[in-house]
C-alpha positions in Angstrom: 0.0 0.0 0.0 1.3 3.4 -0.8 0.7 6.4 1.4 -0.4 9.7 0.1 2.0 12.5 0.9 1.0 16.0 2.0 2.2 18.7 -0.4 4.2 21.3 1.6 3.6 24.8 0.0 7.0 26.1 1.3 10.4 25.0 2.4 12.5 26.6 5.1 16.3 26.8 4.9 17.5 27.4 8.4 20.2 29.9 9.2 21.3 32.2 12.0 18.3 34.4 12.6 20.4 36.9 14.6 22.1 37.6 11.3 19.2 39.9 10.4 18.8 38.8 6.7 15.9 36.9 5.2 16.2 35.4 1.7 13.1 34.6 -0.4 12.5 32.6 -3.5 8.9 33.0 -4.7 9.4 31.0 -7.9 11.9 28.4 -6.8 10.1 25.2 -7.8 7.9 23.9 -10.6 6.1 21.2 -8.6 2.4 20.6 -8.5 0.3 18.6 -6.0 -0.7 15.2 -7.3 -4.3 16.0 -7.7 -3.6 18.8 -10.2 -1.7 16.5 -12.6 0.1 18.7 -15.1 -2.7 21.3 -15.4 -3.3 19.8 -18.8 0.1 20.8 -20.1 2.8 18.6 -21.7 5.8 17.9 -19.5 8.1 20.1 -21.6 6.2 23.2 -20.5 7.6 22.7 -17.0 11.1 23.1 -18.3 10.2 26.7 -19.3 10.3 29.9 -17.4 6.5 29.9 -17.3 6.6 27.2 -14.6 9.3 28.6 -12.3 12.4 30.8 -12.2 15.2 28.6 -13.6 18.3 28.4 -11.3 16.8 30.3 -8.4 16.5 27.5 -6.0 20.2 26.6 -6.4 21.3 30.2 -6.0 19.1 30.8 -3.0 20.3 27.7 -1.1 23.9 28.4 -1.9 23.6 32.1 -0.9 21.9 31.1 2.4 24.7 28.7 3.2 27.4 31.3 2.4 25.7 34.0 4.4 24.5 31.8 7.2 21.1 33.3 6.7 17.6 31.7 6.6 15.5 31.4 3.5 11.9 30.7 2.6 11.2 29.0 -0.8 7.8 28.5 -2.4 7.5 24.8 -3.4 4.7 25.1 -6.0 4.8 26.2 -9.6 3.7 29.7 -10.5 1.3 28.1 -12.9 -0.7 26.8 -10.0 -0.8 30.3 -8.4 1.8 33.0 -8.4 2.9 34.0 -4.9 4.6 37.2 -6.2 1.2 38.8 -7.1 -1.4 40.4 -5.0 -4.6 38.5 -4.4 -6.5 40.8 -6.7 -4.0 40.7 -9.5 -5.4 39.4 -12.8 -2.2 37.4 -13.4 -2.5 35.6 -10.0 -3.6 32.4 -11.8 -2.6 32.6 -15.4 -4.8 31.1 -18.1 -2.4 32.2 -20.9 1.3 32.6 -20.3 3.9 33.5 -23.0 1.9 31.9 -25.7 0.8 28.8 -23.7 -2.8 28.2 -22.8 -3.1 26.5 -19.4 -6.1 24.1 -19.6 -6.2 23.4 -15.9 -6.7 27.1 -15.2 -9.3 27.8 -17.9 -11.9 28.4 -16.9 -11.4 28.5 -13.1 -14.2 28.7 -10.6 -14.2 31.2 -7.7 -14.2 28.2 -5.3 -11.0 26.8 -6.9 -9.3 30.1 -6.8 -10.0 30.4 -3.1 -8.8 26.8 -2.5 -5.5 27.6 -4.1 -5.2 30.8 -2.1 -5.9 28.9 1.2 -3.8 25.8 0.5 -0.7 27.3 -1.2 -0.5 31.1 -1.5 -1.5 32.1 2.0 0.6 29.5 3.8 3.6 30.6 1.9 3.1 34.2 2.8 2.3 33.3 6.4 5.7 31.5 6.5 7.5 34.5 5.0 5.8 36.8 7.5 6.7 34.5 10.4 10.3 34.2 9.3 10.6 38.0 9.0 9.1 38.5 12.5 11.4 35.8 13.9 14.5 37.4 12.4 13.4 40.8 13.7 13.1 39.4 17.2 16.3 37.5 17.1 18.4 40.3 15.7 16.6 43.1 17.6 16.6 45.2 14.4 14.5 45.7 11.3 15.4 42.8 8.9 17.0 43.1 5.5 14.9 41.2 2.9 16.5 39.9 -0.3 14.4 38.2 -2.9 15.9 36.1 -5.7 14.4 35.7 -9.2 15.6 35.0 -12.7 14.6 36.1 -16.2 14.7 34.8 -19.7 17.5 35.9 -22.1 14.8 36.5 -24.8 11.2 37.6 -24.4 8.8 38.0 -27.3 11.7 38.3 -29.7 13.6 40.9 -27.7 17.2 39.9 -26.7 17.6 41.2 -23.2 21.1 42.8 -22.8 21.3 42.6 -19.0 23.1 39.9 -17.1 21.3 40.9 -13.9 18.7 43.4 -12.8 17.7 45.0 -9.5 14.1 45.8 -8.9 12.9 48.3 -6.3 10.2 50.9 -5.7 11.1 54.0 -3.7 13.4 52.6 -1.0 16.9 52.4 -2.6 18.9 51.6 0.5 19.7 48.2 -0.8 19.1 48.7 -4.5 21.5 51.6 -5.1 24.6 50.1 -3.6 23.7 46.7 -5.1 23.5 48.2 -8.6 26.7 50.1 -8.0 28.7 47.2 -6.7 27.6 44.8 -9.4 28.3 47.4 -12.1 31.8 47.8 -10.8 32.4 44.5 -12.7 32.8 45.9 -16.3 31.8 42.5 -17.7 28.3 42.8 -16.3 25.4 44.7 -17.8 23.3 45.6 -14.8 19.6 46.7 -15.1 18.1 49.3 -12.8 14.5 48.3 -12.6 15.1 46.2 -15.6 13.8 43.9 -17.1 10.8 44.6 -14.9 9.7 47.5 -12.7 9.9 46.9 -9.0 6.7 48.9 -8.2 4.1 46.1 -8.2 1.4 46.6 -5.7 0.6 43.5 -3.7 3.7 41.6 -4.6 6.0 39.9 -2.1 8.2 42.9 -1.5 5.2 45.3 -1.2 3.5 43.0 1.2 6.4 42.1 3.5 8.9 44.9 3.1 7.5 48.1 1.7 4.5 48.4 4.0 6.7 47.6 7.0 9.5 50.0 6.1 12.1 47.2 5.9 15.2 47.5 3.7 14.9 45.2 0.7 15.6 44.5 -3.0 14.7 41.9 -5.6 17.4 40.6 -7.8 16.7 39.1 -11.3 19.6 37.0 -12.7 19.5 35.9 -16.4 18.5 32.3 -16.5 21.2 31.0 -18.8 23.8 32.2 -16.3 22.5 30.1 -13.4 20.8 27.1 -15.2 23.4 24.7 -13.9 25.0 24.2 -10.5 28.3 25.8 -11.6 26.7 29.0 -12.6 24.4 29.1 -9.6 27.3 28.6 -7.2 29.3 31.3 -9.0 26.5 33.8 -8.7 25.9 33.0 -5.1 29.7 33.5 -4.4 29.5 36.8 -6.3 26.5 38.0 -4.3 27.4 36.9 -0.8 30.1 39.5 -0.1 28.0 42.2 -1.7 25.0 41.4 0.4 27.1 41.1 3.5 28.7 44.6 2.8 25.2 46.2 2.3 24.0 44.5 5.5 26.7 46.3 7.5 25.4 49.7 6.5 23.7 51.3 9.6 20.6 52.5 7.6 19.7 49.0 6.6 18.7 48.2 10.2 16.3 51.1 10.4 12.5 51.1 9.7 11.9 53.8 7.1 8.6 54.4 5.3 9.2 55.5 1.7 5.8 54.6 0.3 5.2 53.2 -3.1 5.0 54.5 -6.7 1.8 52.5 -6.9 0.0 54.8 -4.6 -0.8 55.2 -0.9 0.0 52.3 1.4 
């Protein structure tokens, strides 16, 4: 007899919570609970960026180990529900993504939408909030939140020139020195709010950092650079001393309310 396993919506990488840093990986995995099958998609679609952020799990785990910091990783594919969107965002559960129709999401009943929020999305965000609160207590300071993502080299025919991008809204305490230190390497093309804009109301950074006044940034690394373990380790080793240096700045440990370009908090 085989026993059914409970699908865990998140994974915790333990670290020294007194360190004051929290690492996040919203799109770390491409997994689906057994009852959802493949959402009607061929297996090859789960090798694409539409299912997860390629390379991010490896980078986040290696970076957590190098920094000695804890991390929270989402275990479910963004095709099931996207944890880096607000609950009212129309792209929360995608029915069409980069040319692919997702049969298991089209149409979707309100009850099923709420089920996915309750079983996957909200438990992940509860875990993120609990980790941030725990790190704040252990370090006796406002935490520094660093979210790891990746992006495709080409999107809709456009060859993206950046190797890495830093996303932020109005609080540049982490973003500005991060961009500057990465750009000091002349071999890198560094995007400032590229290839996406960091002002996304309701996303993970808005929900857990911006509204609380915590120093933060979201990094986007080009996927071909971290698709294998060698590349992921190299980027973790590149980022660890930079993140550590930023963490030592006195303003990082302060609560500062900058607001958002998306409107009032």
